Phi, psi and omega in degrees: 000134183277135179267126180274145177295149182302318182295329179291319178296317178299315179297318180298315179293323180295315185270352177277345178265128180301136181290338183272353182290120179277149177297142182262128178281121184273305181196163178207162184279132176251340178201150175240124181241100187057248181256016182243146178247151172246123183260161184302321181298325177293316177300316180296317181298314180293320179297316179298318179300314181292320177301315179297318180297316181293321179295319179298327179270005180055041178265149179284131181275141173288170175305144185308317182298318178293319179297315179299321179297315179295318180296317179297318177300318178295319178297320179294314179298320180296317180298317179297316180293319179294324177295318178295318179299319180295317179296330181266002174083019179278127177224159173241117181290156179302324181296318179292322178295315179297321177299317180297316180295321177297320178296320178297317179296318180297325177297329176268010180057048179226160169271172186298315179298322178292320178300316179298315179298321179298315178300314181293324177294331177278001175095011181263143173278119186298318181296320178293320178299315180300315180290328176296318177295320178301315179298319178297319178295320178297315180296320177300316179296319178298313180296319177298317180296319180296320179292314181299322180293337181269347180279126180227104180258122181276163177298323178297319179295322177295315179299317179298318179297313181296323179294320179293325179289331183279347182293139180297142178084000179278118183258008182288000000 
């Protein structure tokens, strides 16, 4: 096998690529949330998902620019909440996620494999859908924890409640 000189290989590569070919933009950052980035493709994917959902429900869509702004704000809030949940140790086990998915399928009167096929036939990536549901469950747990931590019932309030329940004629 003949060895080609390095400069010949460089020339070959240089001239084999069309000079008119513009660089293709693959993706770019639209927001930075602490140490996490949100890229344009994620924003587009979420916006497209919401547009499809609204169209199926025959709802009027807001202008694209307004919708993208709302979706980006939601993505930022979700990222912040997921970061807080991670710092506080909130996780959703696969078993709990699978139970939720089975319940979703049952609401549509389907088993899980049929539910998955339905999602994929509608153009959704099942694994991404599954992780999206996991994130929602994590955020729900975080919100519940935040609410529970803010509830402060005093002993006096408990005594007052019990006294009111003990009064004759109270049907509560």
